[in-house]
PDB file as gemmi writes it, atoms N, CA and C in Angstrom:
CRYST1    1.000    1.000    1.000  90.00  90.00  90.00 P 1                      
ATOM      1  N   MET A   1      16.018  13.695  -4.500  1.00  0.00           N  
ATOM      2  CA  MET A   1      16.238  12.778  -3.402  1.00  0.00           C  
ATOM      3  C   MET A   1      14.911  12.543  -2.694  1.00  0.00           C  
ATOM      4  N   ARG A   2      14.688  11.316  -2.251  1.00  0.00           N  
ATOM      5  CA  ARG A   2      13.479  10.998  -1.492  1.00  0.00           C  
ATOM      6  C   ARG A   2      13.898  10.414  -0.145  1.00  0.00           C  
ATOM      7  N   VAL A   3      13.365  11.019   0.917  1.00  0.00           N  
ATOM      8  CA  VAL A   3      13.674  10.583   2.276  1.00  0.00           C  
ATOM      9  C   VAL A   3      12.398  10.041   2.909  1.00  0.00           C  
ATOM     10  N   ALA A   4      12.485   8.831   3.454  1.00  0.00           N  
ATOM     11  CA  ALA A   4      11.368   8.212   4.157  1.00  0.00           C  
ATOM     12  C   ALA A   4      11.591   8.370   5.657  1.00  0.00           C  
ATOM     13  N   VAL A   5      10.561   8.840   6.355  1.00  0.00           N  
ATOM     14  CA  VAL A   5      10.619   8.943   7.803  1.00  0.00           C  
ATOM     15  C   VAL A   5       9.586   7.985   8.375  1.00  0.00           C  
ATOM     16  N   ALA A   6      10.043   7.017   9.183  1.00  0.00           N  
ATOM     17  CA  ALA A   6       9.113   6.113   9.857  1.00  0.00           C  
ATOM     18  C   ALA A   6       8.286   6.959  10.816  1.00  0.00           C  
ATOM     19  N   SER A   7       6.965   6.943  10.633  1.00  0.00           N  
ATOM     20  CA  SER A   7       6.112   7.889  11.353  1.00  0.00           C  
ATOM     21  C   SER A   7       4.947   7.222  12.073  1.00  0.00           C  
ATOM     22  N   ASP A   8       4.661   7.764  13.244  1.00  0.00           N  
ATOM     23  CA  ASP A   8       3.431   7.481  13.992  1.00  0.00           C  
ATOM     24  C   ASP A   8       2.751   8.831  14.121  1.00  0.00           C  
ATOM     25  N   GLY A   9       1.698   9.040  13.327  1.00  0.00           N  
ATOM     26  CA  GLY A   9       1.102  10.366  13.262  1.00  0.00           C  
ATOM     27  C   GLY A   9       2.116  11.314  12.652  1.00  0.00           C  
ATOM     28  N   ASN A  10       2.341  12.451  13.314  1.00  0.00           N  
ATOM     29  CA  ASN A  10       3.324  13.405  12.791  1.00  0.00           C  
ATOM     30  C   ASN A  10       4.679  13.271  13.482  1.00  0.00           C  
ATOM     31  N   MET A  11       4.853  12.220  14.277  1.00  0.00           N  
ATOM     32  CA  MET A  11       6.087  12.002  15.032  1.00  0.00           C  
ATOM     33  C   MET A  11       6.927  10.886  14.421  1.00  0.00           C  
ATOM     34  N   VAL A  12       8.245  10.979  14.600  1.00  0.00           N  
ATOM     35  CA  VAL A  12       9.146   9.903  14.183  1.00  0.00           C  
ATOM     36  C   VAL A  12       8.863   8.695  15.068  1.00  0.00           C  
ATOM     37  N   SER A  13       8.717   7.548  14.460  1.00  0.00           N  
ATOM     38  CA  SER A  13       8.430   6.315  15.191  1.00  0.00           C  
ATOM     39  C   SER A  13       9.686   5.798  15.892  1.00  0.00           C  
ATOM     40  N   GLY A  14       9.496   5.268  17.079  1.00  0.00           N  
ATOM     41  CA  GLY A  14      10.598   4.688  17.834  1.00  0.00           C  
ATOM     42  C   GLY A  14      11.114   3.395  17.225  1.00  0.00           C  
ATOM     43  N   HIS A  15      10.263   2.682  16.497  1.00  0.00           N  
ATOM     44  CA  HIS A  15      10.687   1.436  15.853  1.00  0.00           C  
ATOM     45  C   HIS A  15      10.097   1.383  14.463  1.00  0.00           C  
ATOM     46  N   PHE A  16      10.947   1.487  13.472  1.00  0.00           N  
ATOM     47  CA  PHE A  16      10.479   1.643  12.094  1.00  0.00           C  
ATOM     48  C   PHE A  16       9.569   0.511  11.632  1.00  0.00           C  
ATOM     49  N   GLY A  17       9.840  -0.716  12.024  1.00  0.00           N  
ATOM     50  CA  GLY A  17       9.073  -1.859  11.521  1.00  0.00           C  
ATOM     51  C   GLY A  17       7.624  -1.870  11.952  1.00  0.00           C  
ATOM     52  N   HIS A  18       7.334  -1.200  13.050  1.00  0.00           N  
ATOM     53  CA  HIS A  18       5.969  -1.209  13.576  1.00  0.00           C  
ATOM     54  C   HIS A  18       5.338   0.174  13.558  1.00  0.00           C  
ATOM     55  N   CYS A  19       5.871   1.053  12.723  1.00  0.00           N  
ATOM     56  CA  CYS A  19       5.314   2.398  12.599  1.00  0.00           C  
ATOM     57  C   CYS A  19       3.972   2.331  11.865  1.00  0.00           C  
ATOM     58  N   GLU A  20       3.194   3.414  11.985  1.00  0.00           N  
ATOM     59  CA  GLU A  20       1.926   3.495  11.253  1.00  0.00           C  
ATOM     60  C   GLU A  20       2.189   3.551   9.753  1.00  0.00           C  
ATOM     61  N   GLY A  21       3.256   4.228   9.388  1.00  0.00           N  
ATOM     62  CA  GLY A  21       3.583   4.358   7.969  1.00  0.00           C  
ATOM     63  C   GLY A  21       4.830   5.186   7.775  1.00  0.00           C  
ATOM     64  N   PHE A  22       5.031   5.615   6.542  1.00  0.00           N  
ATOM     65  CA  PHE A  22       6.234   6.344   6.182  1.00  0.00           C  
ATOM     66  C   PHE A  22       5.851   7.661   5.520  1.00  0.00           C  
ATOM     67  N   THR A  23       6.377   8.742   6.066  1.00  0.00           N  
ATOM     68  CA  THR A  23       6.205  10.038   5.434  1.00  0.00           C  
ATOM     69  C   THR A  23       7.352  10.179   4.442  1.00  0.00           C  
ATOM     70  N   LEU A  24       7.008  10.298   3.165  1.00  0.00           N  
ATOM     71  CA  LEU A  24       8.003  10.399   2.104  1.00  0.00           C  
ATOM     72  C   LEU A  24       8.145  11.854   1.695  1.00  0.00           C  
ATOM     73  N   TYR A  25       9.360  12.342   1.796  1.00  0.00           N  
ATOM     74  CA  TYR A  25       9.674  13.731   1.452  1.00  0.00           C  
ATOM     75  C   TYR A  25      10.540  13.745   0.203  1.00  0.00           C  
ATOM     76  N   ASP A  26      10.084  14.456  -0.820  1.00  0.00           N  
ATOM     77  CA  ASP A  26      10.925  14.687  -1.992  1.00  0.00           C  
ATOM     78  C   ASP A  26      11.672  15.988  -1.750  1.00  0.00           C  
ATOM     79  N   ILE A  27      12.985  15.926  -1.893  1.00  0.00           N  
ATOM     80  CA  ILE A  27      13.837  17.088  -1.617  1.00  0.00           C  
ATOM     81  C   ILE A  27      14.594  17.457  -2.881  1.00  0.00           C  
ATOM     82  N   ASP A  28      14.481  18.725  -3.250  1.00  0.00           N  
ATOM     83  CA  ASP A  28      15.226  19.260  -4.386  1.00  0.00           C  
ATOM     84  C   ASP A  28      16.083  20.387  -3.852  1.00  0.00           C  
ATOM     85  N   ASN A  29      17.390  20.214  -4.003  1.00  0.00           N  
ATOM     86  CA  ASN A  29      18.333  21.175  -3.443  1.00  0.00           C  
ATOM     87  C   ASN A  29      18.215  21.120  -1.926  1.00  0.00           C  
ATOM     88  N   ILE A  30      17.718  22.163  -1.299  1.00  0.00           N  
ATOM     89  CA  ILE A  30      17.599  22.136   0.162  1.00  0.00           C  
ATOM     90  C   ILE A  30      16.180  22.429   0.612  1.00  0.00           C  
ATOM     91  N   LYS A  31      15.193  22.076  -0.232  1.00  0.00           N  
ATOM     92  CA  LYS A  31      13.820  22.281   0.215  1.00  0.00           C  
ATOM     93  C   LYS A  31      12.927  21.120  -0.180  1.00  0.00           C  
ATOM     94  N   VAL A  32      11.892  20.921   0.629  1.00  0.00           N  
ATOM     95  CA  VAL A  32      10.922  19.863   0.390  1.00  0.00           C  
ATOM     96  C   VAL A  32       9.986  20.309  -0.729  1.00  0.00           C  
ATOM     97  N   THR A  33       9.871  19.474  -1.759  1.00  0.00           N  
ATOM     98  CA  THR A  33       9.006  19.806  -2.886  1.00  0.00           C  
ATOM     99  C   THR A  33       7.707  19.007  -2.871  1.00  0.00           C  
ATOM    100  N   ASN A  34       7.682  17.912  -2.119  1.00  0.00           N  
ATOM    101  CA  ASN A  34       6.476  17.090  -2.030  1.00  0.00           C  
ATOM    102  C   ASN A  34       6.553  16.244  -0.768  1.00  0.00           C  
ATOM    103  N   LYS A  35       5.379  15.972  -0.203  1.00  0.00           N  
ATOM    104  CA  LYS A  35       5.302  15.152   1.014  1.00  0.00           C  
ATOM    105  C   LYS A  35       4.070  14.269   0.885  1.00  0.00           C  
ATOM    106  N   VAL A  36       4.249  12.978   1.103  1.00  0.00           N  
ATOM    107  CA  VAL A  36       3.140  12.037   1.012  1.00  0.00           C  
ATOM    108  C   VAL A  36       3.319  10.976   2.097  1.00  0.00           C  
ATOM    109  N   PHE A  37       2.188  10.498   2.639  1.00  0.00           N  
ATOM    110  CA  PHE A  37       2.216   9.457   3.662  1.00  0.00           C  
ATOM    111  C   PHE A  37       1.791   8.135   3.032  1.00  0.00           C  
ATOM    112  N   VAL A  38       2.577   7.087   3.291  1.00  0.00           N  
ATOM    113  CA  VAL A  38       2.267   5.747   2.802  1.00  0.00           C  
ATOM    114  C   VAL A  38       2.134   4.832   4.015  1.00  0.00           C  
ATOM    115  N   GLU A  39       1.004   4.127   4.107  1.00  0.00           N  
ATOM    116  CA  GLU A  39       0.800   3.219   5.241  1.00  0.00           C  
ATOM    117  C   GLU A  39       1.818   2.091   5.225  1.00  0.00           C  
ATOM    118  N   ASN A  40       2.189   1.652   6.425  1.00  0.00           N  
ATOM    119  CA  ASN A  40       3.081   0.510   6.585  1.00  0.00           C  
ATOM    120  C   ASN A  40       2.327  -0.724   6.076  1.00  0.00           C  
ATOM    121  N   PRO A  41       2.880  -1.418   5.083  1.00  0.00           N  
ATOM    122  CA  PRO A  41       2.197  -2.586   4.536  1.00  0.00           C  
ATOM    123  C   PRO A  41       2.289  -3.824   5.436  1.00  0.00           C  
ATOM    124  N   GLY A  42       2.979  -3.696   6.554  1.00  0.00           N  
ATOM    125  CA  GLY A  42       3.104  -4.817   7.488  1.00  0.00           C  
ATOM    126  C   GLY A  42       4.550  -5.221   7.685  1.00  0.00           C  
ATOM    127  N   HIS A  43       4.861  -5.590   8.899  1.00  0.00           N  
ATOM    128  CA  HIS A  43       6.232  -5.951   9.259  1.00  0.00           C  
ATOM    129  C   HIS A  43       6.453  -7.423   8.957  1.00  0.00           C  
ATOM    130  N   ARG A  44       7.320  -7.690   7.980  1.00  0.00           N  
ATOM    131  CA  ARG A  44       7.754  -9.043   7.660  1.00  0.00           C  
ATOM    132  C   ARG A  44       9.257  -8.961   7.460  1.00  0.00           C  
ATOM    133  N   PRO A  45       9.999  -9.929   7.984  1.00  0.00           N  
ATOM    134  CA  PRO A  45      11.453  -9.871   7.871  1.00  0.00           C  
ATOM    135  C   PRO A  45      11.914  -9.643   6.425  1.00  0.00           C  
ATOM    136  N   GLY A  46      12.731  -8.602   6.237  1.00  0.00           N  
ATOM    137  CA  GLY A  46      13.326  -8.315   4.950  1.00  0.00           C  
ATOM    138  C   GLY A  46      12.442  -7.586   3.955  1.00  0.00           C  
ATOM    139  N   TYR A  47      11.174  -7.356   4.276  1.00  0.00           N  
ATOM    140  CA  TYR A  47      10.249  -6.777   3.309  1.00  0.00           C  
ATOM    141  C   TYR A  47      10.320  -5.255   3.203  1.00  0.00           C  
ATOM    142  N   LEU A  48      10.382  -4.558   4.332  1.00  0.00           N  
ATOM    143  CA  LEU A  48      10.309  -3.097   4.295  1.00  0.00           C  
ATOM    144  C   LEU A  48      11.460  -2.428   3.542  1.00  0.00           C  
ATOM    145  N   PRO A  49      12.688  -2.925   3.622  1.00  0.00           N  
ATOM    146  CA  PRO A  49      13.736  -2.311   2.799  1.00  0.00           C  
ATOM    147  C   PRO A  49      13.413  -2.389   1.296  1.00  0.00           C  
ATOM    148  N   VAL A  50      12.855  -3.503   0.856  1.00  0.00           N  
ATOM    149  CA  VAL A  50      12.470  -3.656  -0.550  1.00  0.00           C  
ATOM    150  C   VAL A  50      11.287  -2.740  -0.867  1.00  0.00           C  
ATOM    151  N   PHE A  51      10.302  -2.694   0.031  1.00  0.00           N  
ATOM    152  CA  PHE A  51       9.139  -1.832  -0.160  1.00  0.00           C  
ATOM    153  C   PHE A  51       9.557  -0.366  -0.311  1.00  0.00           C  
ATOM    154  N   LEU A  52      10.443   0.102   0.555  1.00  0.00           N  
ATOM    155  CA  LEU A  52      10.871   1.503   0.483  1.00  0.00           C  
ATOM    156  C   LEU A  52      11.756   1.761  -0.739  1.00  0.00           C  
ATOM    157  N   LYS A  53      12.491   0.754  -1.185  1.00  0.00           N  
ATOM    158  CA  LYS A  53      13.238   0.889  -2.440  1.00  0.00           C  
ATOM    159  C   LYS A  53      12.253   1.068  -3.597  1.00  0.00           C  
ATOM    160  N   GLU A  54      11.153   0.310  -3.578  1.00  0.00           N  
ATOM    161  CA  GLU A  54      10.116   0.452  -4.609  1.00  0.00           C  
ATOM    162  C   GLU A  54       9.458   1.832  -4.555  1.00  0.00           C  
ATOM    163  N   GLN A  55       9.451   2.453  -3.369  1.00  0.00           N  
ATOM    164  CA  GLN A  55       8.905   3.803  -3.205  1.00  0.00           C  
ATOM    165  C   GLN A  55       9.935   4.866  -3.602  1.00  0.00           C  
ATOM    166  N   LYS A  56      11.093   4.427  -4.071  1.00  0.00           N  
ATOM    167  CA  LYS A  56      12.178   5.311  -4.536  1.00  0.00           C  
ATOM    168  C   LYS A  56      12.880   6.059  -3.405  1.00  0.00           C  
ATOM    169  N   ALA A  57      12.864   5.479  -2.182  1.00  0.00           N  
ATOM    170  CA  ALA A  57      13.539   6.118  -1.053  1.00  0.00           C  
ATOM    171  C   ALA A  57      15.054   6.004  -1.197  1.00  0.00           C  
ATOM    172  N   ASP A  58      15.732   7.107  -0.897  1.00  0.00           N  
ATOM    173  CA  ASP A  58      17.198   7.135  -0.874  1.00  0.00           C  
ATOM    174  C   ASP A  58      17.726   7.072   0.551  1.00  0.00           C  
ATOM    175  N   VAL A  59      16.877   7.469   1.517  1.00  0.00           N  
ATOM    176  CA  VAL A  59      17.248   7.548   2.926  1.00  0.00           C  
ATOM    177  C   VAL A  59      16.061   7.087   3.748  1.00  0.00           C  
ATOM    178  N   ILE A  60      16.320   6.377   4.858  1.00  0.00           N  
ATOM    179  CA  ILE A  60      15.292   6.045   5.847  1.00  0.00           C  
ATOM    180  C   ILE A  60      15.723   6.654   7.170  1.00  0.00           C  
ATOM    181  N   ILE A  61      14.799   7.374   7.805  1.00  0.00           N  
ATOM    182  CA  ILE A  61      15.049   7.968   9.122  1.00  0.00           C  
ATOM    183  C   ILE A  61      14.076   7.325  10.099  1.00  0.00           C  
ATOM    184  N   ALA A  62      14.595   6.870  11.238  1.00  0.00           N  
ATOM    185  CA  ALA A  62      13.758   6.231  12.251  1.00  0.00           C  
ATOM    186  C   ALA A  62      14.361   6.436  13.630  1.00  0.00           C  
ATOM    187  N   GLY A  63      13.543   6.182  14.630  1.00  0.00           N  
ATOM    188  CA  GLY A  63      14.046   6.232  15.997  1.00  0.00           C  
ATOM    189  C   GLY A  63      14.938   5.039  16.279  1.00  0.00           C  
ATOM    190  N   GLY A  64      14.429   3.849  15.997  1.00  0.00           N  
ATOM    191  CA  GLY A  64      15.170   2.624  16.245  1.00  0.00           C  
ATOM    192  C   GLY A  64      14.988   1.638  15.115  1.00  0.00           C  
ATOM    193  N   MET A  65      16.007   0.780  14.938  1.00  0.00           N  
ATOM    194  CA  MET A  65      15.965  -0.205  13.870  1.00  0.00           C  
ATOM    195  C   MET A  65      16.964  -1.313  14.195  1.00  0.00           C  
ATOM    196  N   GLY A  66      16.588  -2.542  13.912  1.00  0.00           N  
ATOM    197  CA  GLY A  66      17.464  -3.677  14.152  1.00  0.00           C  
ATOM    198  C   GLY A  66      18.640  -3.729  13.191  1.00  0.00           C  
ATOM    199  N   GLU A  67      19.645  -4.483  13.580  1.00  0.00           N  
ATOM    200  CA  GLU A  67      20.868  -4.583  12.787  1.00  0.00           C  
ATOM    201  C   GLU A  67      20.625  -5.185  11.410  1.00  0.00           C  
ATOM    202  N   THR A  68      19.837  -6.254  11.344  1.00  0.00           N  
ATOM    203  CA  THR A  68      19.574  -6.900  10.059  1.00  0.00           C  
ATOM    204  C   THR A  68      18.873  -5.950   9.113  1.00  0.00           C  
ATOM    205  N   ALA A  69      17.876  -5.217   9.616  1.00  0.00           N  
ATOM    206  CA  ALA A  69      17.160  -4.254   8.775  1.00  0.00           C  
ATOM    207  C   ALA A  69      18.118  -3.182   8.266  1.00  0.00           C  
ATOM    208  N   GLN A  70      18.982  -2.691   9.139  1.00  0.00           N  
ATOM    209  CA  GLN A  70      19.948  -1.676   8.715  1.00  0.00           C  
ATOM    210  C   GLN A  70      20.825  -2.210   7.589  1.00  0.00           C  
ATOM    211  N   GLU A  71      21.278  -3.443   7.726  1.00  0.00           N  
ATOM    212  CA  GLU A  71      22.120  -4.059   6.694  1.00  0.00           C  
ATOM    213  C   GLU A  71      21.360  -4.206   5.380  1.00  0.00           C  
ATOM    214  N   LEU A  72      20.076  -4.601   5.459  1.00  0.00           N  
ATOM    215  CA  LEU A  72      19.272  -4.771   4.251  1.00  0.00           C  
ATOM    216  C   LEU A  72      19.022  -3.442   3.545  1.00  0.00           C  
ATOM    217  N   PHE A  73      18.831  -2.372   4.312  1.00  0.00           N  
ATOM    218  CA  PHE A  73      18.673  -1.060   3.688  1.00  0.00           C  
ATOM    219  C   PHE A  73      19.939  -0.677   2.934  1.00  0.00           C  
ATOM    220  N   VAL A  74      21.085  -0.883   3.556  1.00  0.00           N  
ATOM    221  CA  VAL A  74      22.363  -0.550   2.910  1.00  0.00           C  
ATOM    222  C   VAL A  74      22.529  -1.381   1.635  1.00  0.00           C  
ATOM    223  N   GLN A  75      22.183  -2.659   1.696  1.00  0.00           N  
ATOM    224  CA  GLN A  75      22.275  -3.520   0.516  1.00  0.00           C  
ATOM    225  C   GLN A  75      21.361  -3.025  -0.609  1.00  0.00           C  
ATOM    226  N   ASN A  76      20.272  -2.356  -0.249  1.00  0.00           N  
ATOM    227  CA  ASN A  76      19.335  -1.803  -1.235  1.00  0.00           C  
ATOM    228  C   ASN A  76      19.691  -0.376  -1.632  1.00  0.00           C  
ATOM    229  N   GLY A  77      20.857   0.103  -1.186  1.00  0.00           N  
ATOM    230  CA  GLY A  77      21.319   1.429  -1.562  1.00  0.00           C  
ATOM    231  C   GLY A  77      20.613   2.567  -0.849  1.00  0.00           C  
ATOM    232  N   ILE A  78      20.066   2.281   0.332  1.00  0.00           N  
ATOM    233  CA  ILE A  78      19.334   3.279   1.108  1.00  0.00           C  
ATOM    234  C   ILE A  78      20.135   3.627   2.357  1.00  0.00           C  
ATOM    235  N   GLU A  79      20.419   4.921   2.525  1.00  0.00           N  
ATOM    236  CA  GLU A  79      21.140   5.406   3.702  1.00  0.00           C  
ATOM    237  C   GLU A  79      20.246   5.272   4.936  1.00  0.00           C  
ATOM    238  N   VAL A  80      20.814   4.847   6.053  1.00  0.00           N  
ATOM    239  CA  VAL A  80      20.071   4.666   7.297  1.00  0.00           C  
ATOM    240  C   VAL A  80      20.474   5.731   8.307  1.00  0.00           C  
ATOM    241  N   VAL A  81      19.461   6.412   8.859  1.00  0.00           N  
ATOM    242  CA  VAL A  81      19.677   7.375   9.933  1.00  0.00           C  
ATOM    243  C   VAL A  81      18.787   6.942  11.089  1.00  0.00           C  
ATOM    244  N   VAL A  82      19.403   6.535  12.200  1.00  0.00           N  
ATOM    245  CA  VAL A  82      18.644   6.103  13.377  1.00  0.00           C  
ATOM    246  C   VAL A  82      18.951   7.008  14.565  1.00  0.00           C  
ATOM    247  N   GLY A  83      18.079   6.940  15.543  1.00  0.00           N  
ATOM    248  CA  GLY A  83      18.245   7.761  16.737  1.00  0.00           C  
ATOM    249  C   GLY A  83      17.466   9.061  16.654  1.00  0.00           C  
ATOM    250  N   ALA A  84      16.683   9.239  15.587  1.00  0.00           N  
ATOM    251  CA  ALA A  84      15.901  10.468  15.417  1.00  0.00           C  
ATOM    252  C   ALA A  84      14.679  10.438  16.318  1.00  0.00           C  
ATOM    253  N   GLN A  85      14.267  11.622  16.758  1.00  0.00           N  
ATOM    254  CA  GLN A  85      13.040  11.722  17.547  1.00  0.00           C  
ATOM    255  C   GLN A  85      12.448  13.106  17.375  1.00  0.00           C  
ATOM    256  N   GLY A  86      11.134  13.175  17.551  1.00  0.00           N  
ATOM    257  CA  GLY A  86      10.453  14.447  17.430  1.00  0.00           C  
ATOM    258  C   GLY A  86       9.454  14.454  16.292  1.00  0.00           C  
ATOM    259  N   ILE A  87       9.071  15.654  15.876  1.00  0.00           N  
ATOM    260  CA  ILE A  87       8.103  15.845  14.804  1.00  0.00           C  
ATOM    261  C   ILE A  87       8.800  15.581  13.463  1.00  0.00           C  
ATOM    262  N   SER A  88       8.164  14.783  12.624  1.00  0.00           N  
ATOM    263  CA  SER A  88       8.768  14.388  11.344  1.00  0.00           C  
ATOM    264  C   SER A  88       9.208  15.587  10.505  1.00  0.00           C  
ATOM    265  N   ASP A  89       8.368  16.620  10.402  1.00  0.00           N  
ATOM    266  CA  ASP A  89       8.731  17.794   9.605  1.00  0.00           C  
ATOM    267  C   ASP A  89       9.974  18.490  10.166  1.00  0.00           C  
ATOM    268  N   ASP A  90      10.090  18.540  11.488  1.00  0.00           N  
ATOM    269  CA  ASP A  90      11.270  19.156  12.103  1.00  0.00           C  
ATOM    270  C   ASP A  90      12.521  18.317  11.829  1.00  0.00           C  
ATOM    271  N   VAL A  91      12.364  16.999  11.920  1.00  0.00           N  
ATOM    272  CA  VAL A  91      13.492  16.090  11.699  1.00  0.00           C  
ATOM    273  C   VAL A  91      13.977  16.184  10.258  1.00  0.00           C  
ATOM    274  N   ILE A  92      13.058  16.279   9.305  1.00  0.00           N  
ATOM    275  CA  ILE A  92      13.483  16.379   7.908  1.00  0.00           C  
ATOM    276  C   ILE A  92      14.236  17.689   7.676  1.00  0.00           C  
ATOM    277  N   ASN A  93      13.814  18.764   8.330  1.00  0.00           N  
ATOM    278  CA  ASN A  93      14.539  20.028   8.204  1.00  0.00           C  
ATOM    279  C   ASN A  93      15.925  19.940   8.825  1.00  0.00           C  
ATOM    280  N   GLN A  94      16.053  19.190   9.922  1.00  0.00           N  
ATOM    281  CA  GLN A  94      17.369  18.961  10.523  1.00  0.00           C  
ATOM    282  C   GLN A  94      18.258  18.158   9.566  1.00  0.00           C  
ATOM    283  N   TYR A  95      17.663  17.171   8.898  1.00  0.00           N  
ATOM    284  CA  TYR A  95      18.420  16.357   7.946  1.00  0.00           C  
ATOM    285  C   TYR A  95      18.896  17.223   6.772  1.00  0.00           C  
ATOM    286  N   ILE A  96      17.990  18.009   6.204  1.00  0.00           N  
ATOM    287  CA  ILE A  96      18.341  18.877   5.079  1.00  0.00           C  
ATOM    288  C   ILE A  96      19.448  19.856   5.480  1.00  0.00           C  
ATOM    289  N   GLY A  97      19.362  20.374   6.703  1.00  0.00           N  
ATOM    290  CA  GLY A  97      20.346  21.340   7.187  1.00  0.00           C  
ATOM    291  C   GLY A  97      21.665  20.728   7.618  1.00  0.00           C  
ATOM    292  N   GLY A  98      21.767  19.405   7.553  1.00  0.00           N  
ATOM    293  CA  GLY A  98      23.007  18.730   7.922  1.00  0.00           C  
ATOM    294  C   GLY A  98      23.208  18.587   9.416  1.00  0.00           C  
ATOM    295  N   VAL A  99      22.162  18.881  10.192  1.00  0.00           N  
ATOM    296  CA  VAL A  99      22.257  18.812  11.651  1.00  0.00           C  
ATOM    297  C   VAL A  99      21.975  17.396  12.165  1.00  0.00           C  
ATOM    298  N   LEU A 100      21.069  16.682  11.513  1.00  0.00           N  
ATOM    299  CA  LEU A 100      20.673  15.342  11.964  1.00  0.00           C  
ATOM    300  C   LEU A 100      21.725  14.333  11.529  1.00  0.00           C  
ATOM    301  N   LYS A 101      22.281  13.622  12.494  1.00  0.00           N  
ATOM    302  CA  LYS A 101      23.270  12.585  12.226  1.00  0.00           C  
ATOM    303  C   LYS A 101      22.791  11.290  12.859  1.00  0.00           C  
ATOM    304  N   SER A 102      23.084  10.187  12.216  1.00  0.00           N  
ATOM    305  CA  SER A 102      22.698   8.888  12.750  1.00  0.00           C  
ATOM    306  C   SER A 102      23.514   8.574  13.999  1.00  0.00           C  
ATOM    307  N   THR A 103      22.828   8.034  15.010  1.00  0.00           N  
ATOM    308  CA  THR A 103      23.531   7.610  16.218  1.00  0.00           C  
ATOM    309  C   THR A 103      24.167   6.239  16.008  1.00  0.00           C  
ATOM    310  N   GLY A 104      23.713   5.523  14.965  1.00  0.00           N  
ATOM    311  CA  GLY A 104      24.239   4.191  14.699  1.00  0.00           C  
ATOM    312  C   GLY A 104      23.723   3.146  15.664  1.00  0.00           C  
ATOM    313  N   SER A 105      22.784   3.538  16.530  1.00  0.00           N  
ATOM    314  CA  SER A 105      22.280   2.603  17.532  1.00  0.00           C  
ATOM    315  C   SER A 105      21.486   1.482  16.879  1.00  0.00           C  
ATOM    316  N   ILE A 106      21.530   0.342  17.514  1.00  0.00           N  
ATOM    317  CA  ILE A 106      20.847  -0.837  17.002  1.00  0.00           C  
ATOM    318  C   ILE A 106      19.764  -1.235  17.990  1.00  0.00           C  
ATOM    319  N   CYS A 107      18.564  -1.400  17.473  1.00  0.00           N  
ATOM    320  CA  CYS A 107      17.431  -1.821  18.289  1.00  0.00           C  
ATOM    321  C   CYS A 107      17.571  -3.304  18.586  1.00  0.00           C  
ATOM    322  N   THR A 108      17.544  -3.643  19.877  1.00  0.00           N  
ATOM    323  CA  THR A 108      17.648  -5.048  20.258  1.00  0.00           C  
ATOM    324  C   THR A 108      16.413  -5.537  20.989  1.00  0.00           C  
ATOM    325  N   GLU A 109      15.436  -4.671  21.169  1.00  0.00           N  
ATOM    326  CA  GLU A 109      14.198  -5.023  21.873  1.00  0.00           C  
ATOM    327  C   GLU A 109      13.159  -5.459  20.858  1.00  0.00           C  
ATOM    328  N   HIS A 110      12.664  -6.669  21.005  1.00  0.00           N  
ATOM    329  CA  HIS A 110      11.687  -7.153  20.036  1.00  0.00           C  
ATOM    330  C   HIS A 110      10.332  -7.446  20.663  1.00  0.00           C  
ATOM    331  N   ALA A 111      10.082  -6.875  21.830  1.00  0.00           N  
ATOM    332  CA  ALA A 111       8.743  -6.970  22.408  1.00  0.00           C  
ATOM    333  C   ALA A 111       7.815  -5.992  21.702  1.00  0.00           C  
ATOM    334  N   HIS A 112       8.385  -4.988  21.047  1.00  0.00           N  
ATOM    335  CA  HIS A 112       7.643  -3.997  20.256  1.00  0.00           C  
ATOM    336  C   HIS A 112       6.517  -3.373  21.053  1.00  0.00           C  
ATOM    337  N   GLU A 113       6.867  -2.871  22.222  1.00  0.00           N  
ATOM    338  CA  GLU A 113       5.891  -2.211  23.084  1.00  0.00           C  
ATOM    339  C   GLU A 113       5.951  -0.700  22.897  1.00  0.00           C  
ATOM    340  N   GLY A 114       6.260  -0.260  21.694  1.00  0.00           N  
ATOM    341  CA  GLY A 114       6.290   1.169  21.414  1.00  0.00           C  
ATOM    342  C   GLY A 114       7.638   1.822  21.625  1.00  0.00           C  
ATOM    343  N   HIS A 115       8.634   1.044  22.007  1.00  0.00           N  
ATOM    344  CA  HIS A 115       9.972   1.596  22.182  1.00  0.00           C  
ATOM    345  C   HIS A 115      11.011   0.523  21.969  1.00  0.00           C  
ATOM    346  N   CYS A 116      12.240   0.945  21.796  1.00  0.00           N  
ATOM    347  CA  CYS A 116      13.354   0.013  21.626  1.00  0.00           C  
ATOM    348  C   CYS A 116      14.452   0.372  22.599  1.00  0.00           C  
ATOM    349  N   ASN A 117      15.157  -0.625  23.045  1.00  0.00           N  
ATOM    350  CA  ASN A 117      16.311  -0.402  23.918  1.00  0.00           C  
ATOM    351  C   ASN A 117      17.576  -0.567  23.095  1.00  0.00           C  
ATOM    352  N   ASP A 118      18.545   0.292  23.329  1.00  0.00           N  
ATOM    353  CA  ASP A 118      19.804   0.176  22.604  1.00  0.00           C  
ATOM    354  C   ASP A 118      20.754  -0.724  23.347  1.00  0.00           C  
TER     355      ASP A 118                                                      
END                                                                             
């Protein structure tokens, strides 16, 4: 399984589309076997779900994400987990442990000033 975490540095990004990049975690059983950072190729409507599918992501974890993006990820067979916050490595361990659950919140703020309002 490969999980992508929208990241700003080592933290989960508040808005996936404008994150610095994606920390990709390969998970085998219940442990991380590989971790790699891929820069965000740029925010264009409908592009990032396809880009992360090409990166073999099965799950995307982010702080906030718009409704259309969430729908496009699902259409690409990628599970969406939103509402995450904190250090990416800690969040991935919460996900592996079954503790991290999606809040289902939808980002409606498009000023992209580093945060999203639900």
